[in-house]
C-alpha positions in Angstrom: 108.3 84.2 93.2 111.7 85.4 94.3 112.6 87.8 97.1 110.1 90.6 96.9 112.8 93.1 97.9 114.7 92.5 94.7 111.7 93.9 92.8 112.3 97.2 94.5 115.4 97.8 92.5 114.3 96.9 88.9 114.8 100.6 88.0 118.5 100.8 88.8 121.6 98.9 87.5 122.1 95.3 88.7 125.3 96.2 90.5 123.5 98.8 92.6 120.4 96.7 93.4 122.0 93.5 94.6 124.9 95.0 96.4 122.7 97.6 98.1 120.3 95.0 99.4 123.1 92.9 100.7 124.9 95.9 102.3 121.7 97.2 104.0 120.8 93.7 105.4 124.3 93.1 106.7 124.3 96.6 108.2 121.1 96.0 110.2 122.5 92.7 111.5 126.0 94.0 112.3 124.8 97.1 114.1 122.1 95.3 116.1 124.6 92.6 117.2 127.2 95.2 118.2 124.6 97.0 120.4 125.4 100.5 119.1 123.4 103.3 120.6 122.7 106.8 119.5 124.1 108.2 122.7 127.4 106.4 122.1 127.7 108.0 118.7 126.6 111.4 119.9 129.5 111.5 122.4 131.9 111.6 119.5 129.9 114.1 117.5 131.8 116.3 115.1 130.9 119.5 113.1 129.1 119.2 109.8 131.4 119.3 106.8 131.8 123.0 106.0 132.3 122.3 102.3 128.7 121.1 102.0 127.4 124.6 101.5 130.0 125.3 98.8 128.6 122.5 96.7 125.5 124.6 96.1 123.2 123.3 93.4 125.7 121.3 91.5 124.4 118.1 89.8 126.5 115.9 92.0 125.2 117.4 95.2 121.6 116.9 94.0 122.3 113.3 93.0 123.7 112.6 96.5 120.5 114.2 98.0 118.3 111.9 95.9 120.4 108.9 96.7 120.2 109.6 100.4 116.5 109.9 100.2 116.1 106.7 98.2 118.3 104.9 100.7 116.2 106.2 103.7 113.1 105.0 102.0 114.7 101.6 101.5 115.5 101.4 105.2 111.9 102.2 105.9 110.7 99.5 103.4 113.0 96.9 105.0 112.1 97.8 108.5 108.4 98.5 108.2 107.3 96.0 105.5 106.6 98.9 103.1 107.9 97.3 100.0 104.7 98.1 98.0 105.0 101.8 98.7 108.7 101.8 97.9 108.0 100.0 94.6 105.4 102.7 93.8 108.0 105.4 94.5 110.5 103.8 92.2 108.0 103.4 89.4 106.7 107.0 89.7 110.2 108.6 89.7 112.1 106.0 87.6 113.5 108.6 85.1 114.7 110.9 88.0 116.3 108.0 89.9 118.1 106.7 86.8 119.3 110.2 86.1 120.7 110.6 89.6 122.4 107.2 89.2 124.1 108.4 86.1 125.3 111.6 87.8 126.6 109.6 90.8 128.4 107.2 88.5 130.0 110.1 86.7 131.0 111.7 90.0 132.8 108.6 91.2 134.4 107.8 87.8 135.7 111.4 87.5 136.9 111.6 91.1 138.3 108.2 91.6 139.1 106.7 88.2 139.8 103.0 88.5 138.8 103.0 92.2 135.3 104.3 91.3 133.3 101.2 92.0 135.2 100.4 95.2 134.6 104.0 96.5 131.0 103.8 95.5 130.6 100.6 97.4 132.3 102.3 100.4 129.8 105.2 100.2 126.9 102.8 100.1 128.3 100.9 103.1 128.7 104.1 105.1 125.2 105.3 104.1 123.7 101.9 105.0 125.4 101.9 108.4 124.3 105.5 109.2 120.7 105.1 108.1 120.3 101.6 109.6 121.6 102.9 112.9 119.0 105.7 112.8 116.3 103.1 112.6 117.7 101.1 115.5 118.0 104.2 117.7 114.4 105.3 116.9 113.0 101.9 118.1 109.3 101.3 117.7 108.5 104.9 116.7 110.7 104.6 113.6 108.0 103.3 111.3 105.5 105.9 112.5 108.0 108.7 111.8 109.3 107.5 108.5 106.3 106.0 106.7 104.8 109.5 106.6 107.6 110.3 104.0 105.8 108.1 101.5 102.6 110.2 102.0 104.7 113.3 101.4 106.3 111.8 98.3 102.9 110.8 96.9 102.1 114.5 96.7 105.2 115.2 94.5 104.7 115.4 90.8 108.0 116.1 88.9 111.6 115.2 89.1 112.2 118.8 90.2 109.8 118.3 93.1 111.7 115.2 94.1 115.1 117.0 94.0 113.8 119.9 96.1 112.2 117.5 98.6 115.4 115.5 98.9 117.4 118.6 99.5 115.1 119.9 102.2 114.6 116.6 104.0 116.6 115.8 107.1 118.4 112.7 105.6 121.7 111.4 107.0 124.8 111.3 104.8 128.4 110.3 105.5 130.2 113.6 106.1 132.9 112.8 103.7 130.4 112.9 100.9 128.5 116.0 101.9 130.8 117.9 99.6 131.0 117.4 95.8 134.8 117.2 96.1 136.8 114.1 96.8 137.2 113.3 100.5 140.9 113.4 100.0 143.5 111.5 102.0 141.0 109.2 103.7 142.2 105.6 104.1 139.4 103.3 103.2 140.9 100.5 105.3 141.1 102.6 108.5 137.9 104.7 108.3 136.4 103.7 111.7 135.4 107.2 112.7 133.6 108.6 109.6 131.1 111.4 110.6 127.4 111.2 109.7 125.8 114.5 109.0 122.3 115.9 108.6 121.3 119.3 107.3 120.9 120.7 110.8 122.8 118.4 113.1 125.7 115.9 113.1 126.5 112.6 114.7 129.5 110.4 114.2 129.9 106.7 114.2 132.7 104.4 115.3 132.1 101.2 113.5 134.4 98.3 112.8 133.9 96.8 109.4 132.8 93.1 109.4 
């Protein structure tokens, strides 16, 4: 059989599955090799994006919440050999995940036009860096902390349950995408100081792209 991790993404478009696996794997390798620590990032912490609250319950904001949760679960699966539990999550919430994918695709196409795929790739790269770093800074307790999320998700029944859970969960997102509006004026080629935010705290990263 092929790479078992590929099976985790049968429910989403091919572009999303293959690029995301590659991005997350390279993110783990790059951050570990660079020796980034949470304390280093915390020293450059910045306020949470104030526009996040203005986004309210819009479809795009909900889609970003679901994507952030899905990505966090993928980091857990890659780090903790929890592929089977991730596959079960994807199978159970396939319609909700596909719907979130469509809404994200619509957001990027509407906001960026011809640059939609490049900006979506950029978002995924930032998300991978932030969440992979969270795993690195947590060390050996990461799996104990994060695998419990699968137990919580097992108790969810509907797509609405998943959306509410994703909104309430403390999942890291790139600060520039905490709002449903375009980041505006951010140079993708010089974004070395993008801010990572959570619902109740913020950290920023200073990463040089490979």
